[in-house]
Every structure is written in C-alpha cells, then in structure tokens.
C-alpha positions in Angstrom: 35.2 91.8 172.4 38.3 93.8 172.4 39.4 91.6 174.9 39.0 89.1 172.2 41.2 91.1 169.6 43.5 91.8 171.5 44.7 87.8 172.4 44.4 87.4 168.6 46.8 90.0 167.7 48.9 88.6 170.5 48.7 85.4 168.5 49.7 87.1 165.2 52.5 88.6 166.8 53.6 85.5 168.4 53.5 83.3 164.9 55.5 87.0 162.7 57.8 86.9 165.0 58.9 83.0 165.5 60.9 80.6 163.7 59.8 79.8 160.1 60.5 76.1 161.0 60.3 75.0 164.7 62.4 72.4 165.9 61.6 70.3 168.6 62.9 71.6 171.8 63.3 68.5 174.4 64.8 65.7 171.9 68.2 65.0 170.7 69.9 62.6 168.2 73.0 61.0 168.4 74.2 59.7 165.2 76.5 56.6 165.2 78.7 54.8 162.8 77.5 51.5 162.0 80.1 50.1 160.4 82.4 48.6 163.3 82.5 44.4 163.5 84.6 42.7 165.7 84.6 45.5 168.9 86.6 47.4 166.2 89.2 44.4 165.0 88.1 43.1 162.0 86.2 46.6 161.4 86.3 49.9 162.8 83.7 51.2 164.5 82.0 54.1 167.1 83.8 55.1 170.2 81.6 54.3 173.0 82.8 56.9 175.7 82.1 59.5 173.2 78.5 58.0 173.0 78.3 57.2 176.8 79.7 61.0 178.1 77.1 62.7 176.3 74.0 60.6 176.6 74.5 61.4 180.4 75.0 64.9 179.9 71.7 65.1 178.0 70.1 63.2 179.6 70.8 65.2 182.9 69.8 68.2 181.2 66.3 66.9 180.3 66.8 66.1 176.9 64.7 62.6 175.2 67.2 61.1 173.2 67.3 58.8 170.2 70.1 57.0 168.4 70.4 56.3 165.2 72.7 55.1 162.4 72.7 54.8 158.4 71.4 51.0 158.4 69.9 50.8 161.7 69.3 48.2 163.9 72.7 47.0 166.3 75.8 49.0 166.1 79.0 47.5 167.7 81.5 49.8 169.4 85.3 49.8 169.3 86.7 48.0 172.1 86.6 50.6 175.5 86.8 49.9 178.8 83.6 49.3 180.5 84.5 50.0 184.5 84.4 53.5 183.4 82.5 55.2 185.1 80.4 57.2 182.0 80.2 53.7 180.4 79.2 51.6 183.5 76.7 54.2 184.2 75.1 53.7 180.4 75.6 50.0 180.8 73.2 49.9 183.7 70.5 52.2 181.7 68.2 49.8 180.5 66.6 52.2 178.7 69.9 53.7 176.9 70.6 49.6 176.2 67.3 48.8 174.5 67.7 51.9 172.1 71.1 51.2 171.2 70.5 48.2 169.6 67.6 48.6 168.0 69.2 52.0 166.2 67.1 53.9 163.9 67.6 54.3 160.1 68.6 57.5 159.1 66.3 57.5 156.1 63.6 56.9 158.6 64.4 60.1 161.0 62.5 63.1 160.8 64.7 66.3 160.8 62.1 68.4 162.8 61.9 66.5 165.7 64.9 67.3 167.2 66.8 70.1 168.3 70.1 68.9 168.1 72.0 66.1 166.2 74.9 65.0 167.8 77.7 63.1 165.1 79.9 60.5 167.6 83.3 59.9 166.2 85.3 56.5 165.6 87.4 55.6 162.5 83.8 54.4 161.5 82.3 57.0 160.8 85.1 57.6 158.9 83.1 55.0 156.2 79.6 54.9 156.4 78.7 58.4 157.7 80.3 60.6 154.2 78.7 58.1 152.2 75.1 57.6 153.7 72.6 60.5 151.6 70.1 60.0 153.8 72.7 61.5 156.9 73.4 64.5 154.4 70.0 65.1 154.1 69.1 65.1 157.5 71.6 67.3 158.6 70.9 70.3 156.3 66.8 70.0 157.1 68.0 69.8 160.7 70.4 72.7 160.5 67.6 74.4 158.1 65.1 74.0 160.5 67.0 75.6 163.4 68.9 73.3 165.4 72.2 72.2 166.6 74.5 71.0 164.5 77.5 68.4 166.6 79.9 66.5 166.4 83.4 65.2 167.9 86.6 63.4 166.9 85.9 61.6 163.7 82.2 62.3 164.0 82.5 66.0 161.1 83.6 63.5 158.4 79.5 63.7 158.4 79.9 66.9 157.8 81.8 67.7 155.3 79.1 66.5 151.9 76.4 68.4 153.3 75.0 70.8 151.8 72.8 73.4 152.3 69.5 74.7 150.7 71.4 77.0 148.5 74.2 74.7 147.3 76.6 75.5 149.8 79.0 73.7 151.6 77.4 73.9 155.3 80.9 73.9 156.7 82.0 76.5 154.2 83.2 79.6 155.8 82.7 77.9 159.2 84.9 77.9 161.8 85.5 74.0 163.4 87.6 71.5 164.4 87.8 68.0 164.5 90.4 65.0 164.9 94.0 66.6 163.1 96.7 65.5 160.6 98.8 64.9 163.7 96.5 62.6 165.9 96.0 61.0 162.3 99.6 60.4 161.7 100.0 58.8 165.4 97.2 56.8 166.2 95.2 56.2 162.6 98.0 54.0 161.3 95.7 50.5 161.0 92.7 52.9 158.5 94.0 55.5 157.5 95.3 54.5 154.3 91.6 52.9 153.5 89.8 56.1 154.4 87.9 58.0 151.3 90.5 61.1 152.9 91.9 62.7 155.9 89.1 63.9 158.1 91.4 67.5 158.2 92.3 67.9 154.8 88.1 67.4 153.2 86.8 70.2 155.5 89.7 72.8 154.7 89.0 72.1 151.1 85.1 72.7 151.4 86.2 75.9 153.4 86.3 75.6 156.7 87.8 77.3 158.8 89.6 74.9 160.5 91.4 75.2 164.0 93.0 72.6 166.2 94.7 71.8 169.9 98.1 70.7 170.8 98.0 66.6 169.7 95.1 65.1 172.0 94.4 68.2 174.3 90.8 69.1 174.3 88.8 71.6 172.1 85.8 72.7 171.4 85.0 75.1 168.8 81.7 76.5 168.8 79.6 78.8 165.3 77.0 79.6 166.1 74.4 76.4 165.9 77.9 74.4 164.7 79.4 73.0 167.5 82.7 70.4 166.7 85.3 68.6 168.8 88.7 67.1 168.3 89.3 64.2 170.1 87.7 61.7 172.5 88.5 64.0 175.1 86.8 66.5 173.8 83.2 65.3 174.5 82.0 66.6 177.8 82.6 70.1 176.3 81.1 69.5 172.9 78.2 68.2 174.6 77.1 70.9 177.3 77.8 73.5 174.5 75.1 71.7 172.5 73.3 72.1 175.6 73.7 75.8 175.6 73.5 76.5 171.8 69.8 75.0 172.5 69.2 77.5 175.1 69.3 76.0 178.4 72.0 76.1 180.7 74.1 72.4 181.5 73.1 71.5 185.1 76.2 71.8 187.2 78.3 68.4 187.5 81.0 66.4 188.7 83.7 66.0 186.4 85.4 62.1 185.2 89.2 61.7 185.8 89.7 62.5 182.4 88.7 65.3 182.6 90.7 66.6 185.6 93.5 64.6 184.1 93.4 66.7 180.9 92.7 69.9 183.0 95.9 68.9 184.3 97.6 68.8 181.7 96.2 72.3 180.5 97.7 74.1 184.3 101.3 72.2 183.3 101.2 73.3 179.4 100.7 76.9 181.4 103.5 76.3 183.6 102.2 75.5 186.5 103.8 72.4 187.3 104.3 72.0 190.6 100.2 72.6 191.0 100.1 69.5 189.3 102.5 68.3 191.1 101.4 69.3 194.6 97.6 67.8 193.0 98.7 64.6 192.3 101.0 63.9 195.6 97.4 64.8 197.3 95.4 62.3 195.6 95.7 60.3 192.5 92.8 58.5 192.5 90.9 61.7 191.5 93.0 61.1 188.2 94.2 58.9 185.1 97.8 59.5 185.9 98.5 56.7 183.3 97.0 58.9 180.8 99.0 62.1 181.4 101.9 59.7 180.7 100.9 58.4 177.8 99.9 62.7 176.5 103.0 63.0 177.3 105.2 60.2 175.6 103.2 61.0 172.6 103.1 64.3 172.5 106.7 64.1 172.2 107.0 62.0 169.5 105.0 64.2 167.2 107.0 67.3 169.0 108.6 69.3 166.4 110.2 71.6 168.1 112.1 72.1 171.5 109.6 73.7 173.1 106.8 71.0 172.4 109.4 68.5 173.9 109.9 70.2 176.9 106.0 70.2 177.5 105.8 66.3 176.3 108.8 65.9 178.7 107.4 67.9 181.9 104.1 65.1 181.5 105.8 62.0 181.5 108.0 63.6 184.7 105.1 64.3 186.4 103.6 60.9 185.6 106.9 59.3 186.5 106.1 58.6 190.1 103.4 56.7 190.0 103.8 54.8 186.4 106.4 51.3 186.7 106.6 51.2 182.6 109.8 51.3 181.6 108.6 52.8 178.1 107.8 55.6 180.0 111.3 56.4 181.3 112.7 55.5 177.7 109.9 58.3 176.0 111.6 60.8 178.8 115.3 59.9 177.9 114.4 60.5 174.0 113.4 64.2 174.8 116.3 64.5 177.1 118.3 63.5 174.3 116.9 65.6 171.7 117.4 68.8 174.1 120.3 67.9 174.0 120.5 66.5 177.9 122.8 63.4 177.3 123.5 62.8 180.8 119.6 62.9 181.9 118.8 60.9 179.2 121.8 58.4 179.9 120.7 57.9 183.6 117.3 56.8 183.0 118.2 54.4 180.7 120.1 52.6 183.1 117.8 53.1 185.4 115.7 50.3 183.1 118.2 48.3 182.2 119.1 47.8 185.9 115.2 46.4 186.1 115.1 45.0 183.0 118.4 44.6 181.5 117.5 42.6 178.4 115.7 45.2 176.6 116.7 45.5 173.6 114.2 49.1 173.3 116.6 50.3 176.2 120.2 49.2 175.0 119.9 50.7 171.5 119.1 54.1 172.8 121.7 53.9 175.4 124.0 53.0 172.4 122.8 56.0 170.6 123.7 58.3 174.0 126.8 56.7 173.6 127.5 56.8 169.9 
C-alpha cells in the first residue's frame, strides 16, 4: 500500500513539473515553398541545398522527418548541383524522395506532432510562405507548445507575420538573422521588385534585433527556441543548432566542402592568410576554391571601405592560382584600383589582355586605370 502511494505520488509530481504542452520528441517538420516553376526560371522556388543538408543532419541525429508546403503535393527547387555530395545523398534516398514528391499541406499538419519546424529558404519563400495563414498558425502553435522554430536564408519570411497567443509578433524583441539587404542587392535583382517587402526591413519593423555577418559569410543566431541562419552557407549550423535546441547533442560528422571553404574565408579575415594558402597548396580537392574566389569577387562589389576591399582582394588572391577565369583577375584589378594601387591593377589587366586581347571589359578597365 505504501509502495503504491509512493508510485502515485511520483506520478503526480512528474505531471506537475512536465510542460503543459508536450511536443513529439523524435520528429521534425521541414517547410518548403511551393512557388517554384521551371527550376526557378519562370518562378522562384526553394533551395535544394538548404533542404538536403538539413535533412541529412536531422536524419543522422535520429529524427523522423516530414515535409510540408502551403498547397501540398510536389514542389520544385531552383537550379542546383546534383553532384554535390549532400544533394546526391538525398537524391539517392528513396524514402526522402517519396516524401518530397508528395509534401503535406500546412493546413493538414498538427503542431504537437513535432519537436521542431525548419523553414527552408529560396526566393520562393518570400511569396507563398508569408501569405499562408495555416503556416502562421502552425508556427505559432508549435512555438507555444514548446517546439523549436528554425529558418534559414529567406526562410525567416515565414516568421514575419506570426503572432503568439497574446498577439505579440513571434520575432518581437528576438535576436535573429536572415538574407540581408546587402545580399539582396547583389543576388536578388531579378525577383526583388516583386517581393512584398525586403526580409531584413520587415523583420526589423516587427521588432526583431537583427544581426548579420559580412556578405555571404555563414551566421547562425540562437535565441532560446528560435534558430535562424543568414544565407545558404549557414544551413549546416542552423540544422545542428536546431538539434541542440531540442535537447540532443549533434553527432560528429565530416564537414562538406563548402563548410571547409567558408572556414578558410573566416581564417583569412582573422589575418591567417598564410594558413589558408598552405591548406590550399596541400590539398585543393578538399575545398571549393571557386567559391572562395567568387566570395571575394562579390564582397569587393559590396565593400564600402578600404578594409573590406582588402579582405575581398585577399580572398581573390588566394583563389587566383587555382582559377583561370579572367573575370577574377579583373575583379582583383578593380580592388587594387580602389585602393590606389594602379601599377598592380594595370599588371593584372595586362595579363588578361595578353590571353584575351579582345575582352572589352579588360580594355575598359585599363582605360580607367591609365585615364
């Protein structure tokens, strides 16, 4: 009798200290845009890389995974490289492909079924996700029931108009990130004019405490059960942060090439350019060297001060021995010119013209240097 009383008392105490609303501990919902058409050519969709990397990380950490979209059914990603290891792995997963071919409607999903909801980015997310009332309700209910909410790149657009039970915006007073205005200015030109608003502007208007890294550098922000990432290169960090926020310790894994390459870019910004050069010379196959060069090229375009120009130029210089594209040398020449280093700029342009004498862009830049 005494033993039975103790068991009953223990049960009552556990019920008293347990969360009022429990979430399913082993299942994650991934939300993608259903806007895409023709691989993003006639209408933007979701980013396959942001889906595949997160899926693999969630699966490796023991989660069951569902995928939902506003209308349900098949959804189309923007153009992607199927040879990237993370994409190839997902494409080879027959179960994943079946789920992706017939996504659930957000209106048919129960918030209490999931420990976390992860919203994939892509420019399509700016169109159908914010205007989906079922998704807004789902995200609010899931957060209210103790679930983790994560989003990457343009995915935080789905959070912009979510309101909690007391009417306050989900993002109000929360520290977060997403695709920045600076990144939009360089990479969103085709569709930006059709966006209902710019993501950064809208989230700031809703009271979010915005953070961002330099252009296209990975950044993950964790504010309690809200996890956001700035751009596609933030995806692995977001996925692992979501796993951690559910109470699990992410399993160790081998980083992908893009992650290793972005780590090199971060080292260069920290003043460790020689370490980066040594790593590339030792084994370039471990890295996506073109990504390093393009990162420098576009960061130079966005740079507003000499220090940022120098950081960008350094990335281009590190990649140049492994990249034959003349545009990279012209980008570096332009950076030298902005820094007042005309002789270095001229030398690079002359190298380009020696190989491609009719390149109008190179001739125009040489005229500016000597003008």
